[in-house]
N, C-alpha and C positions, 0 to 999 in steps of 0.2 A: 504494500500500500504506500502510495506517495501522494501527498496533498489531498488526502481523502479519497483517492481513486484506487481501485483494486486492479491488480495485474495478475493474469493467470499464466502459468507455465506448464507445458507438457513436454516430455522428452520421448522421442520416437527413435527406433533403430532402423526403420525402413528407408529406402532410397529417395522416395518422393512423397512426403506426407501430403495428404489431401483432407478435405473436409469430410468428417465422418459424424455419425449420430453421437458417438461417445464424446467427441470434441465439442459439439454443440451443447450437449447436456452439461459437460464440465463447465463451459463458459457461462451457461445459465445458472447452474448451481453455485458457482463462485461469485456470480454477479460482477464479473470483471469488465472493466472499461476496455482493456486491451488484452489480447491473448497471444502468447508467443509459443510456437512449437519449435523446439530445438532438436536438430537431427544431425547425423554425422556427414551429411552430403556437402556439396560445394556451393550451390546456388541458394541465395536467400530471395524470397518472393512474398507477395501478399496473397492471401486467400480471399479476404474481403476487407472492408474498410477498417475493421477492428481486430483482424486476425493476421498474424505474420508468421511465416515459416522462416526460421533463421538457421543458417548452417552453424555448426559448432565452431568453426574457424571464425566466422563473423561475430558470434556471441562473445568470443574472447577479445575482439577488437573494440576500439573506442568508436570507430566509424564503420559503417557497413554499406554495402551496395544493395539496394532494394529496387527491383524493377528498373535497372539501369540508372538509378539515381543514387548519389552518395548521401547517406542520411546518418546523423549521429544518434546514438542511443538517447541522448538527452532530448532531442527533438521528438522522438517517439513517445517518451514518457511524459512530455508536456501536454500531449494530445488534447 
């Protein structure tokens, strides 16, 4: 939680995480503003406006590339 906003995290081992019913339920149960799915792949991308798939490499970095745009973690959590 930051500034009264909840953030959800889920860790996946598959190559290309996608939207699933379990992720939707987790986001609703946690009542999270933003939901991050961390996985061991290379590419980071968005699933929807409030859900981001982040590679493990990018999760460790201060800045990340999301949909061909360089974005800082702080800009994501300011949402």
